[in-house]
C-alpha positions in Angstrom: -20.9 25.2 -25.3 -21.6 23.8 -21.5 -18.4 22.4 -20.2 -18.2 18.6 -19.8 -18.1 17.8 -15.8 -17.2 13.7 -16.7 -14.3 12.8 -19.0 -14.1 9.4 -19.9 -10.7 7.4 -20.6 -10.1 3.6 -22.0 -7.2 1.9 -20.4 -6.4 -1.9 -20.6 -7.9 -2.2 -17.4 -11.4 -0.9 -18.1 -12.4 2.7 -18.0 -11.3 5.7 -15.9 -14.0 8.4 -15.1 -12.5 11.7 -14.2 -15.1 13.9 -12.4 -14.7 17.7 -12.4 -13.7 19.1 -9.0 -15.4 22.5 -9.1 -19.0 22.0 -10.3 -21.8 21.8 -7.8 -21.9 18.1 -6.8 -25.7 17.9 -8.0 -24.6 18.8 -11.7 -22.0 16.1 -11.4 -24.1 13.7 -10.5 -26.7 14.4 -13.1 -24.0 14.5 -15.8 -22.7 11.0 -14.4 -26.2 9.5 -15.1 -26.4 10.9 -18.5 -22.9 9.6 -19.6 -22.9 6.2 -18.0 -26.4 5.6 -19.6 -25.5 6.4 -23.0 -24.7 2.7 -23.6 -22.3 1.5 -26.5 -20.9 -1.2 -23.9 -20.4 -4.6 -24.2 -20.0 -7.1 -21.4 -19.2 -6.1 -17.9 -16.0 -3.1 -17.5 -14.0 -2.3 -14.6 -14.1 1.6 -13.6 -12.3 3.9 -11.8 -13.4 7.2 -10.5 -11.1 10.1 -10.0 -12.5 12.8 -8.2 -9.3 15.1 -8.2 -9.8 17.8 -5.5 -13.3 17.4 -4.5 -13.9 16.5 -1.3 -16.4 13.7 -0.7 -18.4 11.6 2.2 -18.6 8.2 2.1 -22.2 8.6 1.3 -21.2 10.6 -1.6 -18.9 8.4 -2.9 -21.3 5.7 -2.4 -23.8 7.5 -4.4 -21.5 8.1 -7.2 -20.6 4.3 -7.2 -24.5 3.1 -7.6 -25.3 5.6 -10.4 -22.2 4.0 -12.2 -22.9 0.7 -11.5 -27.0 0.8 -11.6 -26.1 0.4 -15.5 -25.7 -3.1 -15.2 -22.4 -3.0 -17.2 -19.8 -1.3 -15.4 -18.5 -2.3 -11.9 -16.6 0.4 -9.6 -13.6 -1.0 -8.8 -11.4 1.7 -7.3 -12.7 5.9 -5.8 -9.5 7.8 -6.0 -9.3 11.4 -4.5 -6.3 13.7 -4.3 -7.5 15.0 -0.8 -6.7 13.7 2.6 -9.0 13.3 5.4 -7.4 14.5 8.6 -7.2 10.7 9.7 -5.2 9.7 6.5 -2.8 12.9 7.1 -2.4 12.0 10.4 -1.5 8.1 9.6 0.7 9.5 7.1 2.7 11.8 9.2 3.1 8.8 12.2 4.2 6.2 9.1 7.0 8.7 8.4 8.2 8.6 11.8 11.3 6.1 12.5 11.7 5.0 16.0 14.5 3.1 17.3 14.7 0.1 19.8 17.8 -1.0 21.3 17.8 -4.6 23.0 16.7 -8.2 22.5 13.0 -8.8 21.6 12.2 -11.9 23.7 9.6 -14.7 23.1 6.3 -13.5 23.3 7.2 -9.7 23.2 5.8 -7.5 20.8 7.1 -4.4 19.6 4.9 -2.1 17.3 5.6 1.2 15.7 3.3 3.4 13.6 6.0 3.9 11.2 9.7 2.8 10.2 11.3 1.1 13.4 15.1 0.2 13.7 15.9 -2.9 16.1 19.4 -2.8 17.2 19.6 -6.2 18.5 18.1 -9.8 17.8 14.6 -10.8 17.5 14.1 -14.3 19.6 11.5 -17.1 18.0 8.1 -15.9 18.8 9.2 -12.6 19.0 7.1 -10.2 17.2 7.8 -6.7 15.2 4.9 -5.1 14.0 5.5 -1.7 11.8 3.4 0.8 9.6 6.4 1.1 7.9 9.8 -0.5 7.2 11.4 -3.1 9.7 15.0 -3.0 9.9 17.0 -5.5 12.1 20.4 -4.8 12.8 21.0 -8.4 14.2 19.5 -11.7 14.1 15.4 -11.7 13.1 14.3 -15.4 14.4 11.0 -14.4 15.1 7.9 -12.7 13.2 7.9 -9.4 11.7 5.1 -7.6 10.0 6.0 -4.4 8.2 3.2 -2.2 6.4 0.7 -3.0 8.9 -1.8 -0.5 7.8 -1.6 -1.5 4.3 1.7 -0.2 2.7 2.5 -2.3 0.2 6.0 -0.4 -0.2 7.2 -1.5 3.0 10.4 -3.8 2.9 11.9 -5.9 5.8 15.6 -6.4 6.2 17.9 -7.9 8.8 21.6 -8.7 9.1 20.8 -12.2 9.9 17.6 -13.3 8.3 15.6 -16.5 9.7 12.1 -15.4 10.7 9.5 -18.0 11.1 6.9 -15.6 9.7 7.2 -12.5 6.9 4.2 -10.2 6.6 4.0 -7.3 4.3 0.6 -5.3 4.3 -1.9 -8.3 3.9 0.5 -10.9 2.5 1.9 -13.5 4.8 4.7 -16.4 4.2 5.7 -18.7 6.7 9.4 -19.7 6.6 10.1 -23.4 4.9 12.5 -25.4 3.0 10.8 -23.9 -0.1 12.8 -20.8 0.4 15.7 -21.9 -1.0 17.1 -18.4 -1.8 16.5 -17.3 2.1 18.2 -20.5 3.1 21.5 -20.1 1.2 21.6 -16.2 2.0 20.6 -15.4 5.4 23.0 -12.6 5.9 22.2 -8.9 4.7 18.4 -9.9 2.9 15.4 -8.0 2.3 11.6 -9.0 2.0 9.4 -6.9 0.0 6.5 -7.5 -2.3 7.4 -8.0 -6.2 5.3 -6.4 -8.7 2.6 -9.3 -8.3 2.2 -8.6 -5.1 3.7 -11.6 -3.6 6.7 -11.6 -0.9 10.2 -11.8 -2.7 13.4 -12.2 -1.2 16.9 -10.2 -2.3 19.9 -8.6 -0.6 20.1 -5.7 1.1 22.3 -3.9 -1.2 19.3 -4.1 -3.8 17.0 -2.4 -1.7 17.9 1.4 -3.3 16.8 0.0 -6.6 13.8 -1.9 -5.4 12.5 1.3 -3.6 14.3 4.2 -4.7 12.1 6.5 -1.9 14.0 5.0 1.0 17.1 6.6 -0.3 17.1 10.5 0.9 20.4 11.1 2.3 22.0 14.0 0.9 25.5 14.9 0.1 28.8 12.8 0.0 30.4 11.4 -3.0 
């Protein structure tokens, strides 16, 4: 019996199509065309394509997406691969780095880091911090802070005194106003993060290890 190159699984969010990463690309496309044209789907369905360890060019990803969407009943919402490109690998390496800035970030000054950044000092109004990873301010944060600038939704912003004018995490932005009552009442040792709905939320710094367990990498102690 011929091995199946396309495995279809239904989820609450739609369909997941797992594509074999060992067969010839032409055979994969041929079977994918056959599987998605078999019918039996009512309405429009969201589809995720999982490529596994197969490296596909952008053109090949586009072709696979078009094969699925040509049925008119499926829309590809995500193409996932376990293979990192050189650019992605370099970006991941940079984002794992942590830099330290000692001093005051003054009005109009911008400090950037590809990974995490620790500010030993204050960030004055109209001062700006941008980081590919997390932002830790050991003084007063009164300016603008943007964590996860490359789209890292797990990034957090913490400050000893939390009073920024703008908070940005990945593609989410929030202007500080009187509506943020929790922030107004708890300025000290505060943390900003994206909740499960993708919205910016705030909590005490001591809650960070529960919100983002991966940050706790220290070994030893008792």
